[in-house]
C-alpha positions in Angstrom: -18.3 15.2 -5.9 -19.7 12.0 -7.2 -18.3 8.4 -7.0 -17.0 7.2 -10.3 -16.2 3.6 -10.9 -16.3 3.5 -14.7 -17.4 5.2 -17.9 -20.5 4.3 -19.9 -20.1 5.0 -23.6 -22.7 4.7 -26.5 -22.1 2.1 -29.2 -21.4 4.9 -31.6 -18.1 5.4 -29.8 -17.0 2.1 -31.4 -18.0 2.8 -35.0 -16.2 0.7 -37.5 -15.4 -2.1 -34.9 -17.1 -5.4 -34.5 -17.5 -6.4 -30.9 -18.9 -9.7 -29.9 -19.1 -10.2 -26.1 -18.5 -13.6 -24.4 -20.3 -13.7 -21.1 -17.8 -16.2 -19.7 -14.8 -13.9 -20.1 -13.8 -10.6 -18.4 -14.7 -7.4 -20.3 -11.2 -6.2 -19.4 -9.7 -9.1 -21.4 -12.2 -8.7 -24.3 -11.6 -5.0 -24.7 -7.9 -5.2 -24.0 -8.2 -2.9 -21.0 -5.2 -2.7 -18.7 -4.6 -0.8 -15.4 -1.8 1.7 -16.0 0.4 2.1 -12.9 3.3 4.4 -13.5 6.2 4.6 -11.0 6.3 8.3 -10.6 8.9 8.9 -7.9 12.0 10.8 -8.8 15.4 9.1 -8.2 14.1 5.6 -8.9 14.3 4.4 -12.5 12.8 1.4 -10.9 13.5 -1.8 -12.8 17.2 -1.1 -13.0 17.3 -0.8 -9.2 15.6 -4.1 -8.5 17.5 -6.8 -6.5 14.9 -9.5 -7.1 11.2 -10.2 -7.4 8.6 -8.6 -5.2 8.4 -10.9 -2.1 5.7 -13.5 -2.6 4.7 -13.6 1.0 3.7 -9.9 1.1 0.3 -9.2 -0.5 -0.1 -6.3 -2.9 -1.9 -3.3 -1.5 -5.1 -3.6 -3.5 -8.0 -2.8 -1.2 -11.6 -3.2 -2.0 -13.8 0.0 -2.2 -16.4 0.0 0.5 -19.2 0.6 -2.1 -18.4 -2.8 -3.6 -18.6 -4.8 -0.3 -20.8 -2.8 2.1 -23.5 -5.4 2.0 -20.9 -8.1 3.1 -19.4 -6.0 6.0 -22.8 -4.8 7.1 -23.7 -8.4 8.0 -20.7 -9.1 10.2 -22.5 -8.1 13.4 -22.7 -5.3 15.9 -19.7 -6.5 17.8 -17.3 -5.5 15.1 -15.5 -2.2 15.6 -14.6 -0.4 12.4 -11.5 1.8 12.2 -11.8 4.6 9.6 -8.6 6.1 8.4 -7.8 8.6 5.6 -6.5 7.2 2.3 -3.4 9.2 1.5 -2.4 9.9 -2.1 1.2 8.9 -2.8 3.2 6.0 -3.9 3.0 2.6 -2.3 6.0 1.7 -0.1 6.7 -1.4 1.9 9.5 -1.9 4.5 9.9 -5.5 5.7 12.0 -7.8 7.8 12.4 -11.3 6.4 14.1 -13.5 9.0 16.2 -10.6 10.1 16.9 -9.3 6.6 15.7 -5.8 5.7 13.8 -5.1 2.5 12.4 -2.0 0.8 9.9 -2.1 -2.1 7.7 0.1 -4.2 4.4 -1.4 -5.4 6.3 -3.7 -7.8 10.0 -3.5 -7.2 12.2 -4.9 -4.4 15.1 -2.4 -4.2 18.8 -2.9 -3.8 19.4 -1.4 -0.3 22.4 0.7 -1.4 20.5 2.4 -4.3 20.0 6.1 -4.1 16.3 6.7 -4.6 13.4 8.4 -2.8 12.1 5.1 -1.3 15.4 4.1 0.3 16.4 7.6 1.5 13.0 8.2 3.1 13.1 4.8 4.9 16.5 5.5 6.3 15.8 9.1 7.3 12.7 8.0 9.2 14.7 5.0 10.6 11.9 2.6 9.5 14.7 0.0 8.9 14.4 -0.5 12.7 11.5 -2.9 11.8 14.2 -5.6 11.9 14.7 -4.9 15.7 11.0 -4.8 16.3 10.4 -8.1 14.5 13.0 -9.7 16.8 11.3 -8.2 19.9 7.9 -9.4 18.7 9.2 -12.8 17.8 7.9 -12.5 14.2 10.1 -13.9 11.4 8.3 -12.0 8.6 6.8 -8.6 9.1 6.0 -5.8 6.6 5.1 -2.1 7.2 2.8 -0.8 4.5 2.9 2.9 3.9 2.2 5.7 1.4 5.2 7.7 0.3 4.2 11.3 -0.1 6.1 14.5 -0.9 7.7 16.6 -3.7 7.2 15.1 -7.2 4.8 12.5 -6.0 1.1 12.8 -7.0 1.3 16.5 -7.2 2.4 16.8 -3.5 -1.1 17.7 -2.5 0.0 17.7 1.2 2.6 20.4 0.5 5.4 18.5 2.1 8.9 19.9 1.9 10.5 16.5 2.0 9.3 12.9 1.3 7.6 11.1 4.2 6.1 7.6 4.6 2.7 7.5 6.3 2.0 4.0 7.7 -1.5 2.5 7.1 -1.0 -1.2 7.8 1.4 -3.8 9.1 1.4 -7.4 7.7 2.3 -10.3 10.0 3.8 -12.8 7.6 4.0 -15.5 10.2 0.2 -15.3 10.8 -0.6 -14.7 7.2 -2.8 -11.6 8.0 -2.7 -7.9 8.6 -2.3 -6.9 12.3 -5.4 -5.6 14.1 -5.5 -1.9 14.8 -4.3 -2.5 18.4 -1.6 -4.9 17.3 -0.4 -2.3 14.8 -0.3 0.5 17.5 1.8 -1.7 19.7 4.3 -2.5 16.9 4.5 1.2 16.0 5.1 2.1 19.6 8.0 -0.4 19.6 9.4 1.3 16.5 9.3 4.7 18.2 11.0 3.2 21.3 14.0 2.1 19.1 14.3 5.5 17.4 12.1 5.4 14.4 10.3 8.6 13.3 6.9 7.2 12.5 4.1 9.0 10.6 0.7 7.4 10.2 -2.4 8.2 8.1 -5.0 10.2 10.1 -7.6 8.3 12.1 -11.0 9.7 11.2 -13.4 7.6 13.4 -14.1 4.4 15.2 -17.6 3.0 15.0 -19.9 0.0 15.1 -22.6 -0.5 12.5 
C-alpha cells in the first residue's frame, strides 16, 4: 500500500566490494544496474519476428510518475483540465499507419505483418488495422495507436480475460510530433468505430482542474 521507487541498502550489503562514487555519473552506470524488460507474450519469440527497427518517429511509452513531476504540473495553471485514466497492466502494443502502410509493434519489435503471434492476431481481430483508413480521413501521414495488450499469459491476466484484448490509452500524431489531446483522441477512436474497429480503451477515472 506504499509507493516504492527504490530500495535503500546498508553498506554491509556490499561487503568485500570497493565502491567509489563519481558525482558526475549516473548511479545506474556505476552500479551496472539495467532495467529488465522481458517480452512475455506467448506466440511471439520476438526478435525472430522483426521486420525492421522500431519506428524512429514513434516515441517509446515511458511515462513519468506523477510523484516525480507534481510540482511542475501543479504550476501550469487553473485553466488546465487533467484527464485521469487507469494504467492497465499488460504488454505495450502500438498499431500505426506510416504514409498508408500498416505497422504493428511490441515495446521493442516491429513485427512482420504475416507472423502468427498474439500482437498481430489481436490487432486483426479487433480490426485496429483500420487505422490506415482513419489516417486518410484525418489527413495525417503518420499516426500511432498506443495500447496495452492484456489477456491470458500476459502479466498474470489480472483482468481475467478469456482472450487477448488491446486497451487504447493514447494516439500519437506523427505529423504534429505530439500525442493527441483527449478530445482529439476520442474523435479518432470514433472514426475507428465507424469503419468497423472493435475499440477498447482504458477506464476514465476522473477529469479535474488543480
